[in-house]
N, C-alpha and C positions, 0 to 999 in steps of 0.2 A: 504495499498499499505505500503510496507517493505521499508525504506529505505537503502542504503548501506555505507556504517562505513568506513573512512582510516586512518588505524594505523599504522601514522609516531615515536608516539614514547608511551610510557607507560601513557605520560597523558596528550597526545594530537590526537585525534579518531574524529577527523571532521566529517562531513555528509555535502559532499558537494552537489549541486541541481545537477548539472550533471560530473562526472568521466569519464573521457577518458584514456584508457592506447593505447599505439603504440601493435602492432602482438609482438616487440621481452621483452615487457614486461605481458603478457599473464600469466605469472608463480604468479604473485603475488594476481589472485582470489584466494582468498580463498570460502571457505563456503559463509560466515558469514559477510564478510566483506576483503579490498584490505590491500594485506599486503608492505607497503609500500607507497611512494607515488604515486599517479598517473602523467604521462605527463602532462596532461592540465585539468583544472579544470573551471569548471564555476559556478558561483554564482549569485544568481537573486537579487539582495538590496531588502529590505521591510524596510517601517521602523521601525516597532520594532528592524532589526537585522543589519540595514545599519552601526552604529557607530563600532558596535561587531563587523562585518563581516571587513572591513575598516582599523579598528586600532590595531582588533587584528588576527582574523583569517586568513582573509588575505598574512600579513607579515610571521607569524608563518608559514606558510603552505609554502611557498614559503621559507621562512629562514629551511626550514625540507626535500627539495629534490622537488617539484613542479618546473614544470620548467618555465610551462605559467599557468595564471588565466585570465576568461575574467569575468569580475562584469557590468552587465548587473543592472543598475539604473532607474527604468522605473520612477522616482519621477523628474529627470530634462532631459528623454528620452536622456540619453546616455549611451555608452558602454564606459570601461576602462578596460585596458589590461596591466597584471604588469607577471614581469619578473625578477627574483633576479637579483638584483647589480642593477638594470637598471632601471628611471624617470618610473613612469607609462606611458600610451601614449589614451588621452580621445578620442574619436570619440564621432559626434551628426551626426544627419538628412545631406547625401548627403556626408560624408562621404564614402569610404569602408573600413574596419577591415580586415585584414586577420594574420593566425595563422603562428609564427615560427617555431611550434610542426607539425600540420598539412599540410603537402608540399602545396601547394593549393586549400589549404581554405581558405576562406574570405568570407566575407557576407558584405552586404549595409543593414546600419543603417537605411535606411528607414524601409525596410521588418521588422524589428521591434518595430516598433510602425507606421504602416501601418495599417484604421483603414477599407480599401479593400480588400477582399478574395484576399490569395495572393493561388496558386496553390502553392505547396511545390514542385512536378514534374518540374513546369517551372523554379524556384529558383533554383532547381540539376540541369538544362541541362545550367543554364546559367553558374551557377562554373563550372559546367566539361568543 
């Protein structure tokens, strides 16, 4: 499986777990990379990269134009949303996290950690 990288500067080319571009920014898509910041990105923190993601990768991406970053932390079952120049907001089980970039998009944190089979279509119907 190939990964898509996001070129922010000549020396900052991160590989987010998920990159989201709004329709007006689709021109950033090149053959093998995204040329410039994503509107939103998602990182799934792992024990081996957690510290680097939180202290280096996420801050540098925010400083270089990414508008919203969702960091999913399976270790503590938490989702934290980062925006440039603002304090991060953390969400735990029972909470609902809302995007400021994707209008009307939200997610129940419980969906991330449920051991039950969750029908994605049911989730989509609930969101919409």
